[in-house]
C-alpha positions in Angstrom: 2.3 25.4 -46.4 3.6 28.5 -44.9 5.8 31.0 -47.4 9.0 32.2 -46.3 11.2 34.6 -47.2 14.9 34.0 -46.6 18.2 35.6 -47.6 21.1 33.5 -48.8 24.3 34.2 -50.8 23.3 38.1 -51.4 19.8 37.0 -52.8 16.0 36.7 -51.5 14.5 33.6 -51.8 10.7 32.7 -51.2 10.3 29.2 -49.9 7.0 27.1 -49.2 7.2 24.9 -46.1 5.0 23.5 -43.2 7.8 24.4 -41.0 7.9 27.5 -38.5 9.5 30.6 -39.6 12.2 30.6 -37.1 13.0 27.1 -37.9 13.1 27.9 -41.9 15.3 31.3 -40.9 17.7 29.2 -38.8 18.6 27.0 -41.8 19.0 29.7 -44.1 21.4 31.5 -41.8 23.4 28.3 -41.6 23.4 28.0 -45.3 24.5 31.7 -45.6 27.2 31.5 -43.3 28.4 28.2 -44.9 28.8 30.0 -48.2 30.3 32.9 -46.6 33.0 30.9 -45.1 33.6 29.0 -48.3 34.0 32.3 -50.2 36.5 33.8 -47.7 38.6 30.6 -48.0 38.4 30.5 -52.1 38.0 34.2 -53.0 38.1 33.8 -56.7 35.1 31.3 -56.4 31.7 33.0 -57.4 28.3 32.6 -55.6 27.1 30.0 -57.4 30.5 27.6 -57.4 30.2 28.3 -53.3 26.6 27.3 -53.5 27.7 24.2 -54.9 30.3 23.2 -52.8 28.1 24.1 -49.8 25.5 21.6 -51.2 28.2 19.0 -51.6 29.5 19.3 -48.1 26.0 19.0 -46.6 25.4 16.2 -48.9 28.7 14.3 -47.6 27.4 15.1 -43.8 24.1 13.8 -44.8 25.4 10.5 -45.9 28.1 10.4 -43.5 25.4 10.6 -40.7 23.0 7.9 -42.6 26.0 5.3 -42.3 26.7 6.3 -38.5 23.3 6.0 -38.0 23.1 2.7 -39.7 26.0 1.4 -37.7 24.8 2.5 -34.5 21.4 0.6 -35.4 23.7 -2.7 -36.0 25.8 -2.2 -33.1 22.7 -1.7 -30.9 20.5 -4.8 -32.2 22.5 -7.1 -29.9 22.4 -4.9 -26.9 18.4 -4.3 -27.3 18.5 -8.0 -27.6 20.5 -8.7 -24.4 18.4 -5.6 -22.6 15.3 -7.7 -23.7 16.6 -11.1 -22.1 17.4 -9.1 -19.0 13.9 -7.5 -18.8 12.6 -11.0 -19.3 14.7 -12.5 -16.5 14.1 -9.7 -14.4 10.5 -10.0 -14.7 10.5 -13.9 -13.9 12.7 -13.1 -10.9 10.2 -10.7 -9.7 7.4 -13.3 -10.1 9.3 -15.9 -8.0 10.0 -13.3 -5.4 6.5 -12.6 -5.2 5.4 -16.5 -5.0 8.2 -16.9 -2.5 6.8 -13.8 -0.3 3.2 -15.5 -0.9 4.5 -18.9 0.4 6.4 -17.0 3.4 3.1 -15.2 4.4 1.1 -18.8 3.8 3.5 -20.8 6.4 3.5 -17.8 8.8 -0.1 -17.9 8.7 0.2 -21.7 9.4 2.7 -21.3 12.0 0.6 -18.8 13.7 -2.6 -21.4 13.7 -0.1 -24.2 15.0 0.9 -21.9 17.7 -2.5 -21.1 18.6 -3.8 -24.6 18.5 -0.4 -25.7 20.8 -1.8 -23.0 23.3 -5.2 -24.5 23.2 -4.1 -28.1 23.8 -1.9 -27.0 26.6 -4.1 -24.9 28.3 -6.6 -27.9 28.1 -3.7 -30.1 29.3 -3.5 -27.8 32.5 -7.4 -27.9 32.8 -7.6 -31.5 32.6 -4.7 -31.7 35.0 -6.3 -29.6 37.4 -9.7 -31.9 37.0 -7.6 -34.9 37.7 -5.8 -33.7 40.7 -9.3 -32.7 42.2 -10.8 -36.1 41.8 -7.8 -38.2 42.6 -5.5 -36.2 45.0 -3.5 -38.9 45.6 -2.5 -39.2 41.5 -1.0 -35.5 41.7 2.6 -35.5 41.9 3.7 -35.2 45.2 7.4 -35.2 46.6 8.8 -38.8 47.1 9.2 -39.9 50.8 11.6 -42.1 51.2 10.6 -45.8 52.1 12.7 -46.0 55.4 11.0 -43.2 57.1 7.8 -45.2 56.7 9.2 -48.0 58.9 9.5 -50.6 56.1 10.9 -51.4 53.1 8.7 -53.2 50.7 10.2 -56.1 48.8 9.2 -54.7 45.6 7.6 -51.9 44.3 3.8 -52.1 43.5 2.6 -50.0 40.9 -1.2 -49.0 40.0 -0.4 -50.4 36.5 1.2 -53.3 37.8 -0.6 -56.4 36.7 1.9 -59.1 38.2 
């Protein structure tokens, strides 16, 4: 406990408090100013009466602040509950967003693999077509010659795959 000497309403008081001296002096100064203001408004009132009125004024302020705090707390409860719900919803939306990001990343990887497979198949097709044209030059696509220029017109078209 700290010992503090304060001056209030023309008297010195020794107070014991765990608070710092500057804080205790500030309180004493405020009470002293309040008592002084009361005595200036009521010159016939003695210091004791002014101190009692000052104490009643501070008690009134204290209880009004307590009621105000209770009212604020009561009004704040639904807002806090709403904020909690919204916070929970936001967290769920973030988690869904992260899952969607993961899905998109996975689909991009799958697309990349499919594109690589498609390119490999395309390269393989080109390679096979090249081999086929080397082995069977007549199988490679050539510009079609009109049949009339060959000197004959066949009665029917013959295909390599025709079984008739």
